[in-house]
BALOBA-1460 file (C-alpha; in Angstrom, 3 decimals):
// residues 399
<rec num="1" residu="x" x="0.000" y="0.000" z="0.000"/>
<rec num="2" residu="x" x="2.859" y="2.400" z="0.803"/>
<rec num="3" residu="x" x="4.330" y="1.857" z="-2.687"/>
<rec num="4" residu="x" x="0.919" y="2.480" z="-4.270"/>
<rec num="5" residu="x" x="0.540" y="5.782" z="-2.434"/>
<rec num="6" residu="x" x="4.107" y="6.850" z="-3.276"/>
<rec num="7" residu="x" x="3.752" y="6.079" z="-6.990"/>
<rec num="8" residu="x" x="0.392" y="7.826" z="-7.114"/>
<rec num="9" residu="x" x="1.934" y="10.918" z="-5.581"/>
<rec num="10" residu="x" x="4.834" y="10.819" z="-8.047"/>
<rec num="11" residu="x" x="2.486" y="10.545" z="-11.048"/>
<rec num="12" residu="x" x="0.603" y="13.657" z="-9.902"/>
<rec num="13" residu="x" x="3.778" y="15.622" z="-9.214"/>
<rec num="14" residu="x" x="4.568" y="16.697" z="-12.788"/>
<rec num="15" residu="x" x="1.055" y="17.955" z="-13.742"/>
<rec num="16" residu="x" x="0.904" y="19.839" z="-10.446"/>
<rec num="17" residu="x" x="4.304" y="21.459" z="-10.936"/>
<rec num="18" residu="x" x="3.485" y="22.407" z="-14.523"/>
<rec num="19" residu="x" x="0.344" y="24.192" z="-13.342"/>
<rec num="20" residu="x" x="2.355" y="25.979" z="-10.648"/>
<rec num="21" residu="x" x="5.034" y="27.137" z="-13.116"/>
<rec num="22" residu="x" x="7.883" y="25.253" z="-11.462"/>
<rec num="23" residu="x" x="9.611" y="24.289" z="-14.733"/>
<rec num="24" residu="x" x="11.654" y="26.491" z="-17.105"/>
<rec num="25" residu="x" x="9.774" y="27.778" z="-20.164"/>
<rec num="26" residu="x" x="11.620" y="25.449" z="-22.557"/>
<rec num="27" residu="x" x="9.902" y="22.452" z="-20.932"/>
<rec num="28" residu="x" x="6.523" y="23.601" z="-22.291"/>
<rec num="29" residu="x" x="7.822" y="24.538" z="-25.752"/>
<rec num="30" residu="x" x="9.230" y="27.970" z="-24.985"/>
<rec num="31" residu="x" x="12.598" y="29.443" z="-25.828"/>
<rec num="32" residu="x" x="15.864" y="29.242" z="-23.904"/>
<rec num="33" residu="x" x="16.737" y="32.927" z="-23.437"/>
<rec num="34" residu="x" x="20.316" y="34.127" z="-23.631"/>
<rec num="35" residu="x" x="22.074" y="33.707" z="-20.292"/>
<rec num="36" residu="x" x="19.762" y="30.922" z="-19.092"/>
<rec num="37" residu="x" x="21.811" y="27.824" z="-18.189"/>
<rec num="38" residu="x" x="19.630" y="24.827" z="-17.275"/>
<rec num="39" residu="x" x="21.092" y="22.249" z="-14.902"/>
<rec num="40" residu="x" x="20.066" y="18.625" z="-15.487"/>
<rec num="41" residu="x" x="20.285" y="15.777" z="-12.990"/>
<rec num="42" residu="x" x="21.059" y="12.148" z="-13.878"/>
<rec num="43" residu="x" x="21.357" y="9.016" z="-11.769"/>
<rec num="44" residu="x" x="21.795" y="5.651" z="-13.554"/>
<rec num="45" residu="x" x="22.761" y="5.722" z="-17.227"/>
<rec num="46" residu="x" x="21.696" y="3.428" z="-20.061"/>
<rec num="47" residu="x" x="23.699" y="3.591" z="-23.320"/>
<rec num="48" residu="x" x="20.658" y="4.058" z="-25.582"/>
<rec num="49" residu="x" x="18.852" y="6.589" z="-23.400"/>
<rec num="50" residu="x" x="21.853" y="8.619" z="-22.312"/>
<rec num="51" residu="x" x="23.439" y="8.358" z="-25.756"/>
<rec num="52" residu="x" x="20.355" y="9.924" z="-27.351"/>
<rec num="53" residu="x" x="20.511" y="12.839" z="-24.919"/>
<rec num="54" residu="x" x="24.173" y="13.762" z="-25.371"/>
<rec num="55" residu="x" x="23.847" y="13.285" z="-29.125"/>
<rec num="56" residu="x" x="20.899" y="15.714" z="-29.106"/>
<rec num="57" residu="x" x="23.004" y="18.284" z="-27.258"/>
<rec num="58" residu="x" x="25.948" y="17.903" z="-29.640"/>
<rec num="59" residu="x" x="23.871" y="18.023" z="-32.822"/>
<rec num="60" residu="x" x="22.136" y="21.188" z="-31.674"/>
<rec num="61" residu="x" x="25.233" y="23.115" z="-30.662"/>
<rec num="62" residu="x" x="24.937" y="22.924" z="-26.891"/>
<rec num="63" residu="x" x="28.029" y="23.202" z="-24.703"/>
<rec num="64" residu="x" x="28.525" y="21.889" z="-21.173"/>
<rec num="65" residu="x" x="30.061" y="23.727" z="-18.231"/>
<rec num="66" residu="x" x="32.213" y="22.453" z="-15.385"/>
<rec num="67" residu="x" x="31.247" y="23.246" z="-11.810"/>
<rec num="68" residu="x" x="33.707" y="26.141" z="-11.557"/>
<rec num="69" residu="x" x="32.673" y="27.558" z="-14.941"/>
<rec num="70" residu="x" x="29.019" y="27.464" z="-13.924"/>
<rec num="71" residu="x" x="29.828" y="29.161" z="-10.607"/>
<rec num="72" residu="x" x="31.612" y="31.948" z="-12.486"/>
<rec num="73" residu="x" x="28.510" y="32.465" z="-14.630"/>
<rec num="74" residu="x" x="26.302" y="32.659" z="-11.543"/>
<rec num="75" residu="x" x="28.456" y="35.253" z="-9.793"/>
<rec num="76" residu="x" x="28.945" y="37.274" z="-12.994"/>
<rec num="77" residu="x" x="32.703" y="36.887" z="-13.518"/>
<rec num="78" residu="x" x="32.162" y="35.329" z="-16.965"/>
<rec num="79" residu="x" x="29.285" y="35.440" z="-19.444"/>
<rec num="80" residu="x" x="27.229" y="32.340" z="-20.124"/>
<rec num="81" residu="x" x="28.200" y="30.778" z="-23.465"/>
<rec num="82" residu="x" x="25.444" y="30.469" z="-26.039"/>
<rec num="83" residu="x" x="23.376" y="27.323" z="-25.455"/>
<rec num="84" residu="x" x="25.225" y="26.312" z="-22.302"/>
<rec num="85" residu="x" x="23.927" y="23.547" z="-20.012"/>
<rec num="86" residu="x" x="25.197" y="21.746" z="-16.921"/>
<rec num="87" residu="x" x="25.053" y="17.957" z="-16.558"/>
<rec num="88" residu="x" x="25.097" y="16.633" z="-12.979"/>
<rec num="89" residu="x" x="25.254" y="13.000" z="-11.866"/>
<rec num="90" residu="x" x="24.115" y="12.075" z="-8.357"/>
<rec num="91" residu="x" x="25.422" y="9.306" z="-6.076"/>
<rec num="92" residu="x" x="28.512" y="8.297" z="-8.070"/>
<rec num="93" residu="x" x="26.833" y="5.273" z="-9.628"/>
<rec num="94" residu="x" x="28.983" y="2.865" z="-11.614"/>
<rec num="95" residu="x" x="27.325" y="3.606" z="-14.943"/>
<rec num="96" residu="x" x="28.848" y="7.106" z="-14.889"/>
<rec num="97" residu="x" x="32.074" y="5.451" z="-15.981"/>
<rec num="98" residu="x" x="30.922" y="2.298" z="-17.748"/>
<rec num="99" residu="x" x="28.287" y="4.104" z="-19.838"/>
<rec num="100" residu="x" x="28.842" y="7.823" z="-19.362"/>
<rec num="101" residu="x" x="32.582" y="8.097" z="-20.001"/>
<rec num="102" residu="x" x="32.592" y="6.708" z="-23.581"/>
<rec num="103" residu="x" x="29.591" y="8.836" z="-24.569"/>
<rec num="104" residu="x" x="30.801" y="12.048" z="-22.942"/>
<rec num="105" residu="x" x="34.157" y="11.606" z="-24.654"/>
<rec num="106" residu="x" x="32.552" y="10.859" z="-28.034"/>
<rec num="107" residu="x" x="30.360" y="13.974" z="-27.985"/>
<rec num="108" residu="x" x="32.796" y="16.337" z="-26.263"/>
<rec num="109" residu="x" x="30.763" y="16.833" z="-23.082"/>
<rec num="110" residu="x" x="31.737" y="17.300" z="-19.441"/>
<rec num="111" residu="x" x="29.819" y="16.842" z="-16.209"/>
<rec num="112" residu="x" x="29.754" y="17.113" z="-12.438"/>
<rec num="113" residu="x" x="29.579" y="13.955" z="-10.320"/>
<rec num="114" residu="x" x="28.373" y="14.215" z="-6.729"/>
<rec num="115" residu="x" x="29.835" y="11.283" z="-4.817"/>
<rec num="116" residu="x" x="29.303" y="9.780" z="-1.366"/>
<rec num="117" residu="x" x="32.847" y="9.158" z="-0.064"/>
<rec num="118" residu="x" x="31.671" y="7.401" z="3.083"/>
<rec num="119" residu="x" x="30.213" y="4.669" z="0.872"/>
<rec num="120" residu="x" x="33.052" y="4.631" z="-1.662"/>
<rec num="121" residu="x" x="35.379" y="1.624" z="-1.625"/>
<rec num="122" residu="x" x="38.759" y="0.839" z="-3.086"/>
<rec num="123" residu="x" x="38.814" y="-2.149" z="-5.439"/>
<rec num="124" residu="x" x="42.099" y="-3.583" z="-6.606"/>
<rec num="125" residu="x" x="42.543" y="-5.050" z="-10.042"/>
<rec num="126" residu="x" x="41.409" y="-4.040" z="-13.527"/>
<rec num="127" residu="x" x="38.715" y="-1.381" z="-13.826"/>
<rec num="128" residu="x" x="35.230" y="-2.493" z="-14.831"/>
<rec num="129" residu="x" x="34.602" y="-2.699" z="-18.606"/>
<rec num="130" residu="x" x="32.882" y="0.199" z="-20.370"/>
<rec num="131" residu="x" x="30.286" y="0.234" z="-23.118"/>
<rec num="132" residu="x" x="33.074" y="0.838" z="-25.661"/>
<rec num="133" residu="x" x="34.491" y="-2.579" z="-24.757"/>
<rec num="134" residu="x" x="31.061" y="-4.101" z="-25.284"/>
<rec num="135" residu="x" x="30.886" y="-2.543" z="-28.761"/>
<rec num="136" residu="x" x="34.350" y="-3.907" z="-29.520"/>
<rec num="137" residu="x" x="33.331" y="-7.410" z="-28.434"/>
<rec num="138" residu="x" x="35.683" y="-7.400" z="-25.447"/>
<rec num="139" residu="x" x="32.969" y="-7.510" z="-22.761"/>
<rec num="140" residu="x" x="29.395" y="-8.705" z="-22.397"/>
<rec num="141" residu="x" x="26.554" y="-6.190" z="-22.392"/>
<rec num="142" residu="x" x="24.977" y="-7.798" z="-19.323"/>
<rec num="143" residu="x" x="28.170" y="-7.218" z="-17.343"/>
<rec num="144" residu="x" x="27.826" y="-3.463" z="-17.898"/>
<rec num="145" residu="x" x="24.035" y="-3.136" z="-17.802"/>
<rec num="146" residu="x" x="23.540" y="-5.171" z="-14.641"/>
<rec num="147" residu="x" x="26.420" y="-3.716" z="-12.643"/>
<rec num="148" residu="x" x="24.278" y="-1.431" z="-10.489"/>
<rec num="149" residu="x" x="22.151" y="-4.359" z="-9.323"/>
<rec num="150" residu="x" x="25.113" y="-5.980" z="-7.608"/>
<rec num="151" residu="x" x="27.660" y="-5.310" z="-4.884"/>
<rec num="152" residu="x" x="29.760" y="-2.859" z="-6.930"/>
<rec num="153" residu="x" x="26.945" y="-0.470" z="-7.821"/>
<rec num="154" residu="x" x="28.978" y="2.631" z="-6.966"/>
<rec num="155" residu="x" x="32.199" y="3.938" z="-8.442"/>
<rec num="156" residu="x" x="35.369" y="2.839" z="-6.689"/>
<rec num="157" residu="x" x="38.086" y="5.312" z="-5.736"/>
<rec num="158" residu="x" x="40.210" y="3.880" z="-8.536"/>
<rec num="159" residu="x" x="37.445" y="4.598" z="-11.058"/>
<rec num="160" residu="x" x="36.962" y="8.101" z="-9.665"/>
<rec num="161" residu="x" x="40.663" y="8.795" z="-10.052"/>
<rec num="162" residu="x" x="40.532" y="7.457" z="-13.623"/>
<rec num="163" residu="x" x="37.558" y="9.659" z="-14.469"/>
<rec num="164" residu="x" x="39.171" y="12.677" z="-12.839"/>
<rec num="165" residu="x" x="42.239" y="12.223" z="-15.023"/>
<rec num="166" residu="x" x="40.001" y="12.271" z="-18.115"/>
<rec num="167" residu="x" x="39.190" y="15.956" z="-17.378"/>
<rec num="168" residu="x" x="35.612" y="15.267" z="-18.423"/>
<rec num="169" residu="x" x="34.237" y="15.007" z="-14.892"/>
<rec num="170" residu="x" x="34.484" y="17.091" z="-11.722"/>
<rec num="171" residu="x" x="33.943" y="15.306" z="-8.408"/>
<rec num="172" residu="x" x="32.159" y="17.060" z="-5.591"/>
<rec num="173" residu="x" x="30.192" y="16.302" z="-2.449"/>
<rec num="174" residu="x" x="26.892" y="14.493" z="-2.019"/>
<rec num="175" residu="x" x="27.572" y="14.449" z="1.749"/>
<rec num="176" residu="x" x="29.654" y="11.860" z="3.555"/>
<rec num="177" residu="x" x="27.098" y="9.046" z="3.740"/>
<rec num="178" residu="x" x="23.881" y="10.173" z="1.987"/>
<rec num="179" residu="x" x="22.221" y="9.197" z="5.237"/>
<rec num="180" residu="x" x="18.658" y="8.983" z="6.458"/>
<rec num="181" residu="x" x="17.872" y="8.957" z="10.176"/>
<rec num="182" residu="x" x="14.936" y="7.704" z="12.187"/>
<rec num="183" residu="x" x="12.754" y="10.555" z="13.401"/>
<rec num="184" residu="x" x="10.084" y="8.665" z="15.354"/>
<rec num="185" residu="x" x="8.894" y="5.192" z="16.395"/>
<rec num="186" residu="x" x="6.320" y="4.738" z="13.602"/>
<rec num="187" residu="x" x="7.080" y="1.477" z="11.755"/>
<rec num="188" residu="x" x="7.699" y="1.735" z="7.989"/>
<rec num="189" residu="x" x="9.295" y="-1.615" z="7.127"/>
<rec num="190" residu="x" x="12.066" y="-4.099" z="7.851"/>
<rec num="191" residu="x" x="15.631" y="-4.723" z="6.746"/>
<rec num="192" residu="x" x="15.518" y="-7.227" z="3.873"/>
<rec num="193" residu="x" x="18.175" y="-8.775" z="1.604"/>
<rec num="194" residu="x" x="16.995" y="-6.513" z="-1.253"/>
<rec num="195" residu="x" x="17.965" y="-3.413" z="0.714"/>
<rec num="196" residu="x" x="21.588" y="-4.554" z="0.655"/>
<rec num="197" residu="x" x="21.782" y="-4.673" z="-3.156"/>
<rec num="198" residu="x" x="22.668" y="-2.052" z="-5.726"/>
<rec num="199" residu="x" x="22.020" y="1.482" z="-4.523"/>
<rec num="200" residu="x" x="19.121" y="0.485" z="-2.241"/>
<rec num="201" residu="x" x="21.383" y="0.882" z="0.849"/>
<rec num="202" residu="x" x="20.924" y="4.631" z="0.402"/>
<rec num="203" residu="x" x="17.300" y="4.165" z="1.506"/>
<rec num="204" residu="x" x="18.206" y="2.414" z="4.769"/>
<rec num="205" residu="x" x="18.149" y="4.762" z="7.807"/>
<rec num="206" residu="x" x="21.196" y="4.700" z="10.046"/>
<rec num="207" residu="x" x="20.979" y="1.943" z="12.650"/>
<rec num="208" residu="x" x="22.961" y="2.634" z="15.808"/>
<rec num="209" residu="x" x="24.469" y="-0.389" z="17.496"/>
<rec num="210" residu="x" x="27.527" y="-0.983" z="19.635"/>
<rec num="211" residu="x" x="28.396" y="2.712" z="19.714"/>
<rec num="212" residu="x" x="28.438" y="3.202" z="15.930"/>
<rec num="213" residu="x" x="26.165" y="3.528" z="12.917"/>
<rec num="214" residu="x" x="26.047" y="0.324" z="10.899"/>
<rec num="215" residu="x" x="26.403" y="0.256" z="7.103"/>
<rec num="216" residu="x" x="23.438" y="-1.428" z="5.410"/>
<rec num="217" residu="x" x="25.521" y="-4.551" z="4.797"/>
<rec num="218" residu="x" x="25.833" y="-5.020" z="8.573"/>
<rec num="219" residu="x" x="22.271" y="-4.163" z="9.619"/>
<rec num="220" residu="x" x="20.754" y="-7.471" z="10.844"/>
<rec num="221" residu="x" x="18.012" y="-8.828" z="8.604"/>
<rec num="222" residu="x" x="14.597" y="-8.253" z="10.118"/>
<rec num="223" residu="x" x="15.606" y="-5.016" z="11.863"/>
<rec num="224" residu="x" x="12.538" y="-2.721" z="12.045"/>
<rec num="225" residu="x" x="12.871" y="0.506" z="10.048"/>
<rec num="226" residu="x" x="10.946" y="3.464" z="11.383"/>
<rec num="227" residu="x" x="9.846" y="6.838" z="10.048"/>
<rec num="228" residu="x" x="12.886" y="8.619" z="8.650"/>
<rec num="229" residu="x" x="14.087" y="11.829" z="7.039"/>
<rec num="230" residu="x" x="17.327" y="12.851" z="5.277"/>
<rec num="231" residu="x" x="20.178" y="13.602" z="7.675"/>
<rec num="232" residu="x" x="20.647" y="17.094" z="6.196"/>
<rec num="233" residu="x" x="17.035" y="18.030" z="6.874"/>
<rec num="234" residu="x" x="16.200" y="19.885" z="10.079"/>
<rec num="235" residu="x" x="14.645" y="16.779" z="11.648"/>
<rec num="236" residu="x" x="16.054" y="15.553" z="14.929"/>
<rec num="237" residu="x" x="17.221" y="11.953" z="15.014"/>
<rec num="238" residu="x" x="15.381" y="9.373" z="17.117"/>
<rec num="239" residu="x" x="17.686" y="6.790" z="18.687"/>
<rec num="240" residu="x" x="15.458" y="3.760" z="19.284"/>
<rec num="241" residu="x" x="16.310" y="1.132" z="21.848"/>
<rec num="242" residu="x" x="16.694" y="-2.506" z="20.810"/>
<rec num="243" residu="x" x="13.619" y="-3.908" z="22.587"/>
<rec num="244" residu="x" x="11.598" y="-4.246" z="19.364"/>
<rec num="245" residu="x" x="14.583" y="-5.069" z="17.167"/>
<rec num="246" residu="x" x="15.760" y="-8.144" z="19.079"/>
<rec num="247" residu="x" x="12.736" y="-10.466" z="18.638"/>
<rec num="248" residu="x" x="12.451" y="-9.600" z="14.937"/>
<rec num="249" residu="x" x="16.104" y="-10.333" z="14.247"/>
<rec num="250" residu="x" x="15.920" y="-13.510" z="16.332"/>
<rec num="251" residu="x" x="12.940" y="-14.819" z="14.335"/>
<rec num="252" residu="x" x="14.692" y="-14.211" z="11.009"/>
<rec num="253" residu="x" x="17.870" y="-15.919" z="12.230"/>
<rec num="254" residu="x" x="15.952" y="-18.926" z="13.562"/>
<rec num="255" residu="x" x="14.179" y="-19.426" z="10.243"/>
<rec num="256" residu="x" x="17.051" y="-19.305" z="7.808"/>
<rec num="257" residu="x" x="18.145" y="-15.695" z="7.447"/>
<rec num="258" residu="x" x="17.651" y="-14.741" z="3.808"/>
<rec num="259" residu="x" x="15.429" y="-17.774" z="3.248"/>
<rec num="260" residu="x" x="12.890" y="-16.280" z="5.682"/>
<rec num="261" residu="x" x="12.083" y="-13.552" z="3.143"/>
<rec num="262" residu="x" x="11.288" y="-16.058" z="0.397"/>
<rec num="263" residu="x" x="8.284" y="-17.365" z="2.342"/>
<rec num="264" residu="x" x="4.801" y="-15.962" z="1.892"/>
<rec num="265" residu="x" x="3.603" y="-13.838" z="4.760"/>
<rec num="266" residu="x" x="7.020" y="-12.958" z="6.171"/>
<rec num="267" residu="x" x="6.178" y="-9.285" z="6.628"/>
<rec num="268" residu="x" x="2.940" y="-10.018" z="8.459"/>
<rec num="269" residu="x" x="4.785" y="-12.242" z="10.906"/>
<rec num="270" residu="x" x="7.306" y="-9.514" z="11.695"/>
<rec num="271" residu="x" x="4.593" y="-6.894" z="12.019"/>
<rec num="272" residu="x" x="2.746" y="-9.044" z="14.528"/>
<rec num="273" residu="x" x="5.893" y="-9.119" z="16.678"/>
<rec num="274" residu="x" x="6.035" y="-5.317" z="16.639"/>
<rec num="275" residu="x" x="2.310" y="-4.599" z="16.958"/>
<rec num="276" residu="x" x="1.541" y="-2.567" z="20.070"/>
<rec num="277" residu="x" x="5.223" y="-2.369" z="21.037"/>
<rec num="278" residu="x" x="6.516" y="1.086" z="20.076"/>
<rec num="279" residu="x" x="10.208" y="1.243" z="20.937"/>
<rec num="280" residu="x" x="11.562" y="3.529" z="23.588"/>
<rec num="281" residu="x" x="14.553" y="5.725" z="22.971"/>
<rec num="282" residu="x" x="15.666" y="9.319" z="22.899"/>
<rec num="283" residu="x" x="15.732" y="12.262" z="20.515"/>
<rec num="284" residu="x" x="19.060" y="13.907" z="19.776"/>
<rec num="285" residu="x" x="19.733" y="17.475" z="20.864"/>
<rec num="286" residu="x" x="20.067" y="20.389" z="18.444"/>
<rec num="287" residu="x" x="23.787" y="20.434" z="19.217"/>
<rec num="288" residu="x" x="24.118" y="16.748" z="18.298"/>
<rec num="289" residu="x" x="22.259" y="17.375" z="15.046"/>
<rec num="290" residu="x" x="24.587" y="20.231" z="14.135"/>
<rec num="291" residu="x" x="27.679" y="18.151" z="14.920"/>
<rec num="292" residu="x" x="26.416" y="15.248" z="12.794"/>
<rec num="293" residu="x" x="25.596" y="17.501" z="9.833"/>
<rec num="294" residu="x" x="28.952" y="19.268" z="10.111"/>
<rec num="295" residu="x" x="30.691" y="15.885" z="9.912"/>
<rec num="296" residu="x" x="28.648" y="14.914" z="6.843"/>
<rec num="297" residu="x" x="29.701" y="18.107" z="5.049"/>
<rec num="298" residu="x" x="33.282" y="18.622" z="6.247"/>
<rec num="299" residu="x" x="34.556" y="15.032" z="6.094"/>
<rec num="300" residu="x" x="33.055" y="14.480" z="2.648"/>
<rec num="301" residu="x" x="34.856" y="17.550" z="1.330"/>
<rec num="302" residu="x" x="38.162" y="16.529" z="2.906"/>
<rec num="303" residu="x" x="38.048" y="12.942" z="1.609"/>
<rec num="304" residu="x" x="37.271" y="13.972" z="-1.960"/>
<rec num="305" residu="x" x="40.073" y="16.530" z="-1.965"/>
<rec num="306" residu="x" x="42.493" y="13.965" z="-0.552"/>
<rec num="307" residu="x" x="41.656" y="11.350" z="-3.196"/>
<rec num="308" residu="x" x="41.373" y="13.614" z="-6.263"/>
<rec num="309" residu="x" x="43.923" y="16.295" z="-5.359"/>
<rec num="310" residu="x" x="41.417" y="18.954" z="-6.398"/>
<rec num="311" residu="x" x="39.184" y="21.335" z="-4.421"/>
<rec num="312" residu="x" x="35.723" y="19.956" z="-3.616"/>
<rec num="313" residu="x" x="33.759" y="23.169" z="-3.129"/>
<rec num="314" residu="x" x="30.417" y="22.237" z="-4.659"/>
<rec num="315" residu="x" x="27.664" y="20.367" z="-2.826"/>
<rec num="316" residu="x" x="24.502" y="18.518" z="-3.781"/>
<rec num="317" residu="x" x="21.954" y="17.870" z="-1.040"/>
<rec num="318" residu="x" x="20.862" y="14.188" z="-0.908"/>
<rec num="319" residu="x" x="17.155" y="13.856" z="-1.702"/>
<rec num="320" residu="x" x="17.295" y="17.618" z="-2.435"/>
<rec num="321" residu="x" x="16.655" y="18.119" z="1.286"/>
<rec num="322" residu="x" x="18.310" y="20.709" z="3.507"/>
<rec num="323" residu="x" x="17.340" y="22.547" z="6.648"/>
<rec num="324" residu="x" x="18.572" y="25.883" z="7.995"/>
<rec num="325" residu="x" x="21.343" y="24.117" z="9.933"/>
<rec num="326" residu="x" x="22.704" y="22.342" z="6.847"/>
<rec num="327" residu="x" x="22.532" y="25.500" z="4.741"/>
<rec num="328" residu="x" x="24.385" y="27.514" z="7.382"/>
<rec num="329" residu="x" x="27.055" y="24.852" z="7.836"/>
<rec num="330" residu="x" x="27.537" y="24.425" z="4.079"/>
<rec num="331" residu="x" x="28.623" y="28.065" z="3.907"/>
<rec num="332" residu="x" x="30.846" y="27.726" z="6.978"/>
<rec num="333" residu="x" x="32.549" y="24.566" z="5.705"/>
<rec num="334" residu="x" x="33.481" y="26.366" z="2.491"/>
<rec num="335" residu="x" x="31.083" y="25.213" z="-0.235"/>
<rec num="336" residu="x" x="30.606" y="27.762" z="-3.011"/>
<rec num="337" residu="x" x="27.471" y="26.200" z="-4.432"/>
<rec num="338" residu="x" x="24.723" y="23.861" z="-3.329"/>
<rec num="339" residu="x" x="22.618" y="22.023" z="-5.904"/>
<rec num="340" residu="x" x="18.996" y="21.206" z="-5.100"/>
<rec num="341" residu="x" x="15.986" y="19.889" z="-7.016"/>
<rec num="342" residu="x" x="13.052" y="22.235" z="-7.510"/>
<rec num="343" residu="x" x="13.545" y="25.543" z="-5.714"/>
<rec num="344" residu="x" x="10.358" y="27.435" z="-4.767"/>
<rec num="345" residu="x" x="9.872" y="30.417" z="-7.064"/>
<rec num="346" residu="x" x="13.008" y="29.607" z="-9.115"/>
<rec num="347" residu="x" x="12.315" y="27.478" z="-12.226"/>
<rec num="348" residu="x" x="15.918" y="28.072" z="-13.334"/>
<rec num="349" residu="x" x="18.783" y="29.690" z="-11.417"/>
<rec num="350" residu="x" x="19.968" y="32.771" z="-13.295"/>
<rec num="351" residu="x" x="23.188" y="34.797" z="-13.044"/>
<rec num="352" residu="x" x="22.969" y="36.744" z="-9.822"/>
<rec num="353" residu="x" x="20.811" y="34.039" z="-8.246"/>
<rec num="354" residu="x" x="21.610" y="32.208" z="-5.037"/>
<rec num="355" residu="x" x="24.547" y="29.824" z="-5.705"/>
<rec num="356" residu="x" x="23.652" y="27.892" z="-2.551"/>
<rec num="357" residu="x" x="20.160" y="27.040" z="-3.824"/>
<rec num="358" residu="x" x="20.599" y="25.943" z="-7.446"/>
<rec num="359" residu="x" x="17.492" y="24.612" z="-9.197"/>
<rec num="360" residu="x" x="17.857" y="21.484" z="-11.321"/>
<rec num="361" residu="x" x="15.659" y="19.792" z="-13.915"/>
<rec num="362" residu="x" x="15.245" y="16.040" z="-14.358"/>
<rec num="363" residu="x" x="17.052" y="14.331" z="-17.224"/>
<rec num="364" residu="x" x="13.710" y="13.467" z="-18.876"/>
<rec num="365" residu="x" x="13.318" y="17.071" z="-20.037"/>
<rec num="366" residu="x" x="16.688" y="17.512" z="-21.762"/>
<rec num="367" residu="x" x="15.361" y="16.785" z="-25.248"/>
<rec num="368" residu="x" x="12.740" y="19.505" z="-24.775"/>
<rec num="369" residu="x" x="15.516" y="22.075" z="-25.206"/>
<rec num="370" residu="x" x="15.140" y="24.073" z="-28.453"/>
<rec num="371" residu="x" x="16.721" y="22.279" z="-31.378"/>
<rec num="372" residu="x" x="16.296" y="20.030" z="-34.386"/>
<rec num="373" residu="x" x="14.370" y="16.914" z="-33.398"/>
<rec num="374" residu="x" x="12.938" y="18.541" z="-30.267"/>
<rec num="375" residu="x" x="10.625" y="16.246" z="-28.300"/>
<rec num="376" residu="x" x="7.091" y="17.102" z="-27.198"/>
<rec num="377" residu="x" x="6.175" y="17.301" z="-23.539"/>
<rec num="378" residu="x" x="3.281" y="14.886" z="-24.079"/>
<rec num="379" residu="x" x="5.666" y="12.122" z="-25.173"/>
<rec num="380" residu="x" x="7.896" y="12.757" z="-22.143"/>
<rec num="381" residu="x" x="4.917" y="12.545" z="-19.790"/>
<rec num="382" residu="x" x="3.714" y="9.300" z="-21.392"/>
<rec num="383" residu="x" x="7.173" y="7.798" z="-20.934"/>
<rec num="384" residu="x" x="7.353" y="8.891" z="-17.296"/>
<rec num="385" residu="x" x="3.892" y="7.436" z="-16.632"/>
<rec num="386" residu="x" x="4.862" y="4.128" z="-18.254"/>
<rec num="387" residu="x" x="8.098" y="3.962" z="-16.255"/>
<rec num="388" residu="x" x="6.382" y="4.630" z="-12.950"/>
<rec num="389" residu="x" x="3.644" y="2.137" z="-13.638"/>
<rec num="390" residu="x" x="6.359" y="-0.367" z="-14.506"/>
<rec num="391" residu="x" x="8.026" y="0.352" z="-11.167"/>
<rec num="392" residu="x" x="4.717" y="-0.088" z="-9.382"/>
<rec num="393" residu="x" x="4.136" y="-3.546" z="-10.881"/>
<rec num="394" residu="x" x="7.751" y="-4.628" z="-10.441"/>
<rec num="395" residu="x" x="8.975" y="-4.080" z="-14.014"/>
<rec num="396" residu="x" x="12.631" y="-3.010" z="-14.028"/>
<rec num="397" residu="x" x="13.457" y="-0.342" z="-16.615"/>
<rec num="398" residu="x" x="17.123" y="0.250" z="-17.271"/>
<rec num="399" residu="x" x="18.231" y="3.864" z="-17.156"/>
């Protein structure tokens, strides 16, 4: 039922935002005035879908800006080039290199990758194959296309260093851990094997145990997951005790661990254990919240600079969520920009606008930019509806 409600809300989001004027004029068939630089956001990349988008940009004379170049446009120290856009890639997903690198190189594009250094691993050995190697017959397509469903869904430090050397990508902060935190004792679900795969760990709220926050790979299966919000929001974290967690984890362990979740009715059994037993706990103080957010912002910046040897002065808020504390600390830590999603009253951030509240547009709308072969909004909306219905009924769409 929760998925049904969420997908229904998502399908209504675009018509609502169109009526409220929250998209740039080009999305509804208008022009792209001189000096307007739209910023697009990507996550996972598919060679056909992403290839069509960068080809559209190249064939219609668009140019891409680096993070520093875009900042200079915003603060007025350089003019915006004609038909300039910014391409941003959230999370540091593996397809940025395996799919994005060959296509960005082929079409002369550059982009900004917001990575999560607290979830970034080092992996020795050869780098993962790219789509160019698939085209040359040196690698299998499935190996590239299915990468983000497995354990190595995110870029490794070695891949980040390789991409940085290409000069096609800047690497900046998506916070240290892209964390969510519990904000109350209302049950929302349980830790399952699926939440350990691909980039699903980003959805798992921090679980405190033994004096530390556990990565998703270490959160015991069956652990109850409660109401949560992004760590960089203004919400105060709820530290639940283990009184409700223990019987749930024990039941899963007694009945085969992962095998427990392959049986019909597993969720109902866990919910019956929790029913009427709200966990106790405590809510963090405002000072603890500020310290945690400062760590997310400062340590992320330091790690990226250490590994790439370049300044990391641009930030993207995970889930596009930030509270007054995060916005204040972002300035204090030394970030020059902060990228968001939709910004109230700002369909597109213009020169002179707030560099710490940059509006971005979803990748779906890129081919609505003026140019030869321009798409129609109706076709984009039909595609989005089909994709979300596919997600609702369990159909996996690549890209």
